N, C-alpha and C positions, 0 to 999 in steps of 0.2 A: 504493500500500500504506500509506504513512504517513498518508494522509487517510482511510483505511478507506472509500474511494469506493464508494458504494452498498452498503456492508457487505462489501467485498472481503475484508477481513482476518478478519471474524467469521463471515460466511455462506459457509463453505468449499464447500458444495454448489453455490453459484451462481457461483463464480469463473470457470468457463469461459464462461458466458453473459455475465458482466460484461465480460470481455476481448473477446469476440467482438463485443459491441454497443457498445463504447466509441466515443464521438464527441467530438472536441475542442469542437465547437459546443455539445453538451449539457453538457460539463464546465464550459465558461465560463458557460453559462446558470445552472447550479446554484450557482455561486459568484459570480454577478454582483453580488449585494448587498454584497460585500466591496470592490468597486472604486468609487473616486470618480468615474471617468469610464468611459463605455462607448459602444457604438453608439447611434445615435438611437433605435432601437427599445426601448432600455432605459428611456427616459423616459416617464412617464405621459402619456397623451393622444395617443400617436403610432400606436396600434393601431386598426384598424377605422375609419379616417377616412371610408371609403366602403364601403357595403354593397350587395350585389345586392338585388333585390326579394325574393328568397327568404329571404335571411338577415335582412333587415329585418322581414319578416312574422314569422319565427320568433322573433326577439328580442322583438317586441311581444307575442307570445302567451305567451312564457315569463317575461316580467317582468325584474326587475333583480337576480336572485339567481343565484349560481353553482350549476350543477346537480351539481357534485361535492361541494364542502364546505358548501354551503348559505348562505354569507355573503350578506347583502343589501347591495347597493351602489347604492341609489337615488340617493344624493347624490354618488356617485363612479363614475358610469357609464363614465368613461374607463378604469377598472380592470377592465372586463368585455370579453370577446372572444367572437366567434362562432367556434367550433372545428369544423373538418370532420374527423369521426372517421376517415375512410379516407385522409386526407391530400390528397384531391383538392379544391382550392378551387373547382372548377367544379361540383362535385356538391352542389347545394343542396336535395336531398331532405330533408324534415324528419327522417327517421330517421338522417341522416348529420350532423346539426347538434347542437351542444351549446353552451350558454352557460357559459363558464368565467371565473373571475377570473384575473388575470394570473399569480398564483402557481400555481394548479392547471394553467394552460396550460403554464408552463415545465417542469412535471414530467410532462407528457404526452408519450409516445413519439412521437406524430405531430403535436406542437404546433409544430414548427419550431424548438424550443429557443430561444425568445426570451429575451434577458436581461431582468432586472427590476431597476429602480433601488431602492436601499435605502429611499428615501422612499415609494415605491409599496408595497413590502412592509410597511413600518411601518403605513401607513394601512389596508391589508387586515387586518393583525393587530388594529389598534384596533377595527375594525368587528366582527371575529370575537369579540373579547373582550367588547365591549359587548352583543353578541347571545347571549352565553353559550355560544359554540361552543368555547371553550378550557377549559371547566370539566370536571373529573373525567374526564380522558381515559385510555385504556389505552395500552399501548406502540404498537400499530399506528396509533391515531389521532394520537398525539403525533408519530410519525415522518411521518405524512401531512401534518400541518398546520404543523410547524415549518419554519423557513427551511431550504432544502435544503443550505445550507452546513454545517449541524450534523448532517446525517443520519449520517455516519460515527461521530461521537461517540455519537449515540443508540443505534446498533446495538451499539457497544462497551459502553455502560452497561447496556443491556438484557441482553446476554450475561453480564455480571458481576453480575447481580441487584441493581442499584441501584434505588432508588425511582424511580417515574416522575416526571420534573420537570414543573413548570409552564413553559409557553412564552410568550414575549413578555410577561413578567411585570413590571409597573411597581412600582418600589420607592420608597416614601416619597411625598412630594409635591413638586411643582415650586416654584420660588421666583422672584419677580420676572419672571414671564412665561416662565420656562424650564420646559419640560415635565419631569416626573419621569423619572429614568433608567429604562430598560427593559432587563431582562436577557433574553437570548434563551432561556436555560435557567435555571431557579431551583428551589431546594429551600428554601422559606421557613422551615420548622421548623429547618433547619440554618444558615440564613443563608449559603448557598453558591450561587454562580451562575457562569454562563459568558456572557461578552459578546462580541459580534462585533468590538468595537473598544476600544482602550485608554482613550480619554477616558471612555467609559461605565463601564469597569471601575474607573477611578480614582474616579469619583463614587460608585459603589456601595461601594467600600472606605471612603470617608469616612463612610458611613452605617453602618459596622460589619459589612459583608458581606465574606466571603472570595470575591472575584470573580476568576476567571481569564479571560484573553482566549482566543479560539478557538485561536490558535497555541500558547499555553501549555498548554491542555487537551490538544491533540493531541500535544504533546511528552511530556507525562506518560503518555498512552496508549501511545506508542511506546517508552517505557522499560520497559514491563511485558511 
């Protein structure tokens, strides 16, 4: 309830389904980018080490883009996965296969709830941003493309008629080889943001932003 998991707090008509379908594995996968360490499958490059002939042919035909969000990952093919839509990894019929990025895969009900490392998620968001996939989104698109760890906050902000935030938003420029800090949620005109970790929040604060960590934003949500 305090996480507003999948919108449990705000989407009252879905509460029964959210409770019935709750999975510890799925919950961990959704919040896996918050952990410094996790299972091996959370690391980039460990998925799809071997493909069957059917999946290899399908992957070659479909190219290097995610079929759900559209992000092109030609230079980061370790962040793509062949997903079996019906959950049966032995069923390699083309109509049962989907090429998904690892972010879309962890949000897929039959994706095996694979954890995702923060570094991998960050790279996917960089590619999406560079390809214009994070520009001018509505609420549904923002919830679909943001890190799953902030989904509860997004449902809450949407219900309370807040402006749609920018996601994976770089603030300022990097210095001395250090990348610019990136806010998971940002309202640039207000200079307000939410970060997944405290070091990034501190860097943004030094640039004049009012930046909350995810835990701080959730605490405020639960006070109301």
